C-alpha positions as CSV (number, residue, x, y, z in Angstrom):
1,X,15.6,-51.6,-59.0
2,X,14.5,-49.6,-56.0
3,X,16.1,-46.4,-57.2
4,X,14.4,-46.9,-60.6
5,X,11.0,-47.6,-59.0
6,X,11.2,-44.2,-57.3
7,X,12.8,-42.2,-60.2
8,X,11.1,-43.7,-63.3
9,X,7.7,-42.0,-63.7
10,X,6.0,-45.1,-65.1
11,X,7.3,-47.5,-62.5
12,X,6.5,-45.0,-59.8
13,X,2.9,-44.7,-61.1
14,X,2.7,-48.5,-61.4
15,X,3.4,-49.3,-57.7
16,X,1.5,-46.3,-56.3
17,X,-1.5,-46.7,-58.6
18,X,-1.5,-42.9,-59.2
19,X,-0.1,-40.5,-61.7
20,X,3.6,-39.6,-61.2
21,X,6.0,-37.3,-63.0
22,X,9.6,-37.5,-61.8
23,X,12.5,-35.5,-63.3
24,X,15.8,-37.3,-63.3
25,X,17.8,-34.1,-63.0
26,X,19.0,-32.2,-59.9
27,X,16.8,-29.1,-59.6
28,X,14.1,-30.9,-61.5
29,X,10.6,-31.3,-60.2
30,X,8.5,-34.3,-59.2
31,X,4.9,-34.9,-58.6
32,X,3.2,-38.1,-57.3
33,X,-0.3,-39.3,-56.2
34,X,-2.0,-37.1,-58.8
35,X,-0.3,-34.0,-57.4
36,X,-0.7,-34.7,-53.7
37,X,3.1,-34.8,-53.2
38,X,5.5,-32.6,-55.0
39,X,8.9,-31.1,-54.7
40,X,12.4,-30.8,-56.2
41,X,15.4,-33.1,-56.6
42,X,18.2,-31.7,-54.5
43,X,20.8,-34.5,-54.9
44,X,20.7,-37.6,-57.1
45,X,23.4,-40.3,-57.1
46,X,22.1,-43.1,-59.4
47,X,21.4,-46.4,-57.5
48,X,22.8,-44.8,-54.3
49,X,21.0,-41.7,-53.0
50,X,18.0,-39.4,-53.6
51,X,17.5,-36.2,-51.7
52,X,14.3,-34.2,-52.4
53,X,12.5,-31.2,-51.0
54,X,9.1,-32.8,-50.5
55,X,5.7,-31.5,-49.5
56,X,2.1,-32.6,-49.4
57,X,-0.7,-30.4,-50.9
58,X,-2.5,-30.1,-47.6
59,X,0.6,-28.7,-45.8
60,X,0.9,-25.0,-45.1
61,X,1.8,-23.0,-48.2
62,X,5.5,-23.1,-49.0
63,X,6.3,-25.7,-46.3
64,X,8.8,-28.3,-47.5
65,X,10.4,-31.3,-45.8
66,X,13.6,-33.0,-46.7
67,X,13.3,-36.6,-47.8
68,X,16.5,-38.8,-48.2
69,X,16.8,-42.3,-49.5
70,X,20.1,-44.1,-49.3
71,X,20.5,-47.5,-51.0
72,X,23.0,-50.2,-50.1
73,X,23.3,-53.6,-51.9
74,X,22.9,-56.5,-49.5
75,X,22.7,-60.3,-50.1
76,X,19.5,-60.9,-52.0
77,X,18.4,-57.3,-52.5
78,X,18.8,-53.7,-51.4
79,X,18.8,-52.0,-48.0
80,X,17.0,-48.7,-48.1
81,X,17.5,-46.1,-45.4
82,X,14.8,-43.4,-45.6
83,X,14.7,-40.3,-43.5
84,X,12.4,-37.3,-43.7
85,X,12.7,-34.1,-41.6
86,X,10.6,-31.1,-41.4
87,X,7.2,-32.7,-41.5
88,X,4.5,-30.6,-39.8
89,X,3.9,-32.0,-36.3
90,X,0.2,-32.5,-36.9
91,X,1.0,-34.5,-40.1
92,X,3.7,-36.8,-38.8
93,X,1.6,-39.9,-38.0
94,X,-0.4,-39.8,-41.2
95,X,2.7,-39.2,-43.4
96,X,4.7,-42.0,-41.6
97,X,1.8,-44.4,-42.1
98,X,1.3,-43.2,-45.7
99,X,4.9,-44.1,-46.6
100,X,4.3,-47.7,-45.3
101,X,0.9,-48.2,-46.9
102,X,1.4,-46.4,-50.2
103,X,5.1,-46.7,-50.9
104,X,7.1,-49.4,-49.1
105,X,4.5,-52.3,-49.2
106,X,3.4,-51.7,-52.8
107,X,7.0,-51.2,-54.0
108,X,8.0,-54.5,-52.4
109,X,5.2,-56.3,-54.1
110,X,6.0,-54.8,-57.5
111,X,9.7,-55.7,-57.2
112,X,9.0,-59.3,-56.2
113,X,7.5,-59.9,-59.7
């Protein structure tokens, strides 16, 4: 369910409250938050792993980070390990808070229903 929430354009848009377009193919593009975040799928292992080149529209032109999600089934749900490297230093705090406020909490709420 967590993998699908991130990779299905409609589900992604539902929990973030903003337009999202997510390719399900390696090399395919994604866009979220009405174009604020965009990038390319580098590796996809259904229900197990997502690796994307990821950038925000207010980052320096051409600057991409690497975002990795790894999913492990646990009793009663899924453990998600998320790492992101290459975020511009002056953006780190706002990006870290943004993941919590606009992704993790809303996704948890959507998946409870």
